[in-house]
N, C-alpha and C positions, 0 to 999 in steps of 0.2 A: 185359067179362070182364078181370079183372086177371091178368096173367101174372107169376109170380114170377121175379125176376132173381137168378140165382146170384151171390153175392158173389165178388169176386176174392180168392182165398186164396193166400198166398205160402208159400215154404219156403226154407230155406238149402241144400237139395240142388241140385246143378248141373242145368242144362237139357240138357246134352249129356254123358252119362257117358263116351262114347268120348274126348272131348277131355281129360277129367279123368284117364282111364286113361293116356293118352299122357304127360301132364304128370307124373303120379305115377311112371311108369317113368323119366322123365328125372331126377326128384328123387332116386330111389334110385340111379341111375347116378352122379349127382353126389356123393351121400353116400359111396358106396363109393370114388370117386376121392379125396374129401376125406380119408378115413382112410388110404387106400393111399399117398398122396403127402405125408402129414403131415410127415415128417422133412425134406422139401425146403423147407418154409415157415418163416418166422421163428416163434420161440416166441411172441412178442408183438410188436405194432407199434403205434405211436401213430396215432390216427385223424387224417386230414387235417381241416382246418376245415370243408370242405364236407360231410364225412360227419357231423361233430358237428352242423352246421346242419340236416342232413336230419332229425334227431331232434327238431327244434323246430317242424316243420310242423304246421299245424292239424288238428283232428279231421276225418277224411274223412266227408263227408255223402253222397256219391254213389258208386256202385260202380266198381270197377276190375277188369279181367280178371285171373283168378287167375294166369295166366302172367306178367302184368306185376308183380303182387304178388311172385311168386317171384323175378323178376329183381331187384327192389329188395332183397330179402333176400340174394340171392347177391352183390350188389355192395356193400351197406352193412353187412351183419351178419357173414356167414361169414368174410370176410378179417380180422376184428378180434376174435378170441375172447380170453377171459381167458388161454387157452393151456394149461389144466391137463391136456389129453389129449396134449400134445406130449411126446416122450421126454425133453426137457431142461427140463421144468417141475418145479421143486422148491421153489417159493416157500412154499407152505403145504401143509398135510397134506390132499391131495385125491386121490381115485382118478382113473383115466384113462379110465373108461368101457369099454364093449365093444359089439361090433356086435349080438350077440344081445339084450343089454339094451336097446339103442336100438330094435330091432324090437319088443321087448316093450312099450316105452313107447308106440310107435305103435299096436300092436294093442290095448293097454289103452284108449287114447284112442278108437279106433274102436269097441270094444265099449261103452265109455261107462258102465260100472257104477259105482255109488256104493258104496263099501265101508263105509258105516255099518253094514251087516249085512244079514241076510235070507237066504232060501233060494235061493242061486244059486251058480254055479261059482266066480266070482271070490272070494266070501266063503270058500268052502272052501279055495281055493288060498292065500288070506291066512293062514288058520289053519295050513295045511300048512307054509308057509314059516316061520312062527313056531315050529312044532314042530321043524322041521329045525334052527333056530337053537338051541333048547334042547338038542338032541342034540349039536350042534357044541361047545357051551360047557359041557357037563356039568351042565345043570340037569335036575331030574326032570321026567317027563312031566306030573306034577300041577301044575307051575308054570304061570303065565300069562305073557302077553307081548303086545306090540302093535307094529306097524310105525308109524314116525313120520316127520316131515319130516327129521329129522337128530338129531345127538347132543344139541344143546341141549334139544330137546323131550323126548328120551328121558331125559336126566338130570332134567329138571323133573318128569316123571311119577314117576320113582323116588323123588325127594325129597318129592314131594307125598304119596305113600303113606307114606313114613317119618314125615312130620309128623303125619299123621292117626293112625297107629298109636301114636305116642309122645306124643301131646298129652294123654292122660289124660281127655279129654272128647270129646263128639261135636262136633268142630270144624266139620263141615259145617253143623250146625244152629245152633251157638252162636257160631261165629267165633273168631278167634285171640285176641280180647280176653278171652275167658273162660278161656284156659289159665292155670292157677294159678301155675306157675313158668315163667319165660322159657326156651324151648328153646335148646339149643346144638348146632350142627353143627360138625364138625371136618374140616379138609382141610389139605394141605400148602401152603406159600407158593408152590408151583409149579402150583397147580390152575388149571383153565381158568376164564375169566371168566364162563362160563354159570352157574356155581354161585352167584355173587353175584346175578346176575339172578334165579335161581330162588328164593333165600331172600327176596329183596325182593318178588317177585311172590306168594310164599306168605304175605306179611304179617308175616314174622318180622323183617325188617330186616337190613341188612348187618352190624350188630353181633352178630347171632346166629351168624355164620359165623366161627369162630376159626381164624386161620391159624397153622399149626404150622411151626416151623423145619425145614429139611431138612439132611441130612448132606452130606459132600463129593461124593457121587454124586447129589445132588439128590433123594434119597428121604426121605420123612417120617421124622423122628426119633421113634421109637416111645416112647422114655423121656420125651421132652418132651411127647408127646401124653398119656401116662399122667398126668403131673404136671398138665397143663392140665385134664383131666377131674376130678381130685381137687380142684383149686382151685375150679372152677366149682361142684362139689357143695357145698363148704364155704361158698360165697357164696350158697347158696340157689337156684342155677340148676339146670336140668334137662338134663344131657347126653342127647342123643337119637340122634345119627347120626354115624358115621365115614364120610367120603368118601375112599376110596382111589383112587389114580390108577394105572392100568395103561398107562403111557406119557404122560409130561408133554408139553405142547405145545412147550416150549422145547428140551428135550434128549432126550425119549423115555425118561426115567427111569421105572422101575417100582417102586412102593412094595413093601415086604415084605408081600405079601398074606396069607400064613399067620399072621404075627405080628399083623397088624391084625384078622384074623378071630378069633384067640384073644382079643385084647383086647376086641373088641366083645361076644363071648360072655360074657366075664368080667364086663363092666360092664353087660350087658343093653342094649346099644345096637344100633340098626339098622346093618347093614353094607352100604353102597352102594359099588359100584365104577364109576368112570368109565373105561370101556375103549374109548373112541371112537378112540384111537390104537392101543392095543396088544392089546385083548382077543382079536382074531382070530389072534394069534400062537399061541393054543391049537391051531390047526389044523396048525401048521408042525412037521414031524417033527424038525428040527434045533434048534428054538428054543422048543418048547412049554413046556419046564421054566421058562422065564423068567416065566410067568404062572400057575404052580401056585398054587392057592387061589381062582381065579375062581369055581369051583363052590360055594364057601362063601358067596357073596354073598347077601344078602336081595334085592338088586336090582342089575341090571347093565345099563349103557347101552353101546351100540356102534353103529358106522356101517357098514352094507353099502356105502355110497357111498365108502368109503375102500378098504380092502384087498380087498373083493370086487368093486370097480370097477363097482358098479351106477351107471348114469347118475343124476345128481342129480334128485330128492333121495330118500334112503332111510336112515332110522335105525331102531333097534330098542331096546326095553327089555324085559328079562325080570324077572319078580317071582316070588320063591319061593312066597309066600303068595297064591294066586290069589284067595281070598275077600277078603283085605285090599285087593288091587288093585281088585276089582270094587266093593267098598264105597266106595272113594274117589271113584268117578266115576259110578256107575250112577244114571240118572234115567229113569223110564219114563212119558213123557207119554201121554195117551190115544190119540194118533195113531200111536204106535209100540208098542202092546201086541202081544205075541206071540199067535200062533194055532196050533192043533194041526196045521193043514195049510196049504198055499199058501205064498205069498211070505214072509209074516211068521212062518213056522214056523222059520226059521233062527236062527243065533246072532247076537246084536246086538253087533257089534264096537265100537260107539261107547261101550259100557259100560266101556271100558278106557282112555279118554283124553278129551281135551277136545273133539275134533271129532265132530260128528254126520255131516257130509259128509266122506268120506275118499277120497283117490285110490287107484286100483288099483295100488299099488306092488309087489305081490307078483310080478306076471307077469315083470317084467324081471329079478328075482332068480331066479325059478324057471327061466326059459329059459336063463340063463347057467349055472346049476348043472347043468341037464340036458345042455347042449352040452359043457361042459368037465369036469364032475365036480369034486367038492370037492377032490380030491387035487391037481388042477392049481393051484387057488388057494393051497393049502398050500405047494406048491413055489415059487410066485411070491413068497410072503412070505419064505421062506428066501432067495430070490434077492436081494430088496431089502436084507435085513439083511447079506448077504455083500457087496453093492455098497457099503454104507455103510462096512464095514470096509476095503474096497479103497480108497475115497476117503480115509479116515482115514490109511491107510498112505502114500498119495501125498502127503498134506499133511505128514506127519512127515518125509518125505525132502527137502522143500523148505526151505532156510534162511529164505526170506522169508515162509513160511506157518507158522501155529501153530494147534493146536486150542485152542478156548476152553472146552471142557467135555468130559468123557468121552463117547465114543460108546457109547450103551447098546444101541440097536436100529438104527433106520434114519434117525436125524436126526444130522447132522454140523454142529457149530458151529465156525467157524474165523475167522481174520482174516489179512489181508495185513499183515505187520509188518516193514518194512525195517530197523527198529532205531534210527532217529535222529529219531523224531517224538514229540511230546508226545501226551497222550491225545486232546485235541480234534482235532489234525491227523490223528491215526491214524483216528479215527472218520470224519472228513470224507473221507479217502482211501478207506476201505472202502465208505462210502455211494456215493461216485462210481463205484467199481468195479461195485457192484451195479446202479446205474442204467444204466451203459453196457452191461453185459451184457444188460439188458432192452431198452434202446433199439436196440441193434444186432442184436436177435433171436437172440442166441447162446444164452442160458440165462436162465431166470427163477428167481432165488433171493430170499430175503427177509433181513431182519436183525432182531435182537433185542438186548436187554440182559440179561445174566446176572450177577446180583450186582455190578452197577455196571460190568461190562465189556461194551462193544459188540462184537457178533460178527455175521458173516454166517451164514446158516442154510440148510442144504440138507436138505430132507425128501424122501427117495427113496421114493415111494409110487406107482410107475409101472411097469406091466408092459412098457412099451416101452423103458425105459431100458436102455442097454448100457454096458459098462465104457469103451468108446471115448468115450462122451458125458462120462464123468467125467474121462477124460484131457483132453478138450477144455476142460472147465471149469477145470481147474488151469492148463493152458497159457494160456488167455485171461485168467485172473485175474492171472497173472504178467506177461503182456504189458501189460494195462491198468494194473497197479500201477506198472510201470516208466514207462509213458507219462504217467501223471498226476502223478508224483512232484515235478516242479519246484515249489519253495516258493510261487511266486506263485499257481499254480493251487490249491494246497491252502489257502492263506490266504483266497483268494476264496471257496472252498467253506465254510471255517469261518465266515466272516462271514455266510453265508446260513443257517446252522443256528440 
């Protein structure tokens, strides 16, 4: 008589749930302390060599107790963040996260839903959050939208729909080579680099994206744009899309959105707005007027992981013509056909973007909205803009500091200028100030070049920032500038550039 032997079957679930529960409570306690004591830690710090070496260790083949795994994370990862949640992180335009959003990320991972679509609660929440975004930014309820990984993908989706609508052929079936006249997209010379990546990925090539000069306030020159469109038509090209910028990455400049909307309508062009920096100013009671015209866009990209402080990553794109949006991406393979009942009876969210498998991004946005209310986020936007004005005023009062560009919203560009250095030495001095601010854990700022002028850049997009932090930045910049000024140090720095 043969006796069947049950095979040994494994799982990734723990053998002892009580131990996992205790460890999980410890992780949450540590996470709360991490945020509570954030201000007491350096904004950023260089990793010791032994920490860098740790990340070159071989692939683990055998198990390790989860408690030991967490210890390694606590020792090797948590002390060395990028720093963007710290109140004195202003290097690049990033949100600072929030606790409810972090818990939403955790719960979304626990539930484990795939947001490709279907009949389940996470998919309905995804649609609800997109509907809330339409309401916030003045889009009609008939519009469509989708949550994305971030602004680059949100802009790509918007420009993809624009290309397909304006191609004059079925570009999905025939390809870009069948387009009769080369398409032209227009944006300011201050546009984000993601637009170049988008037109390249869309098969149009970098030459299809025409850069238009900007005025003294770094806003697109509408007259120059009008002339460029006329020139391209005369040369047999096909003007297709105007890309407006609601908040440039260098200075925060906001294009004249109503004028560009009028021009797009007059010329029969798609009107896309890159609002990843400034679109959410529409929420802010004191500053919403700055982005009047957002609601006229054919497509609008923005980032909840910036001024809504959603934990990374979370972008969004809204498309006025929902059917054009769906036509651009929908594919229905036999294994994803809808059914009148059951799991497949829900809305297929993958019809509105490139991803079939999609993260459950909506929960972390939804929970933060529910906890704080949208009006709180609106006031925080006004707060950051007021802080940028405060910093600009501090800089104007200091003889050794100067603004390098007008402060439009919440990005301040300035430099330390003692007055007796040439351009190369001045750049070297300012870079050294920036690096020492970072290395000493005081503040994280970045630098940029604006029309040939090197500048330090402070992007205040942080709900934890206080005016005393900006006072400290100015004081430490002056201290470091005076400390670094000896000519031999500056010349050594110039030689390394």
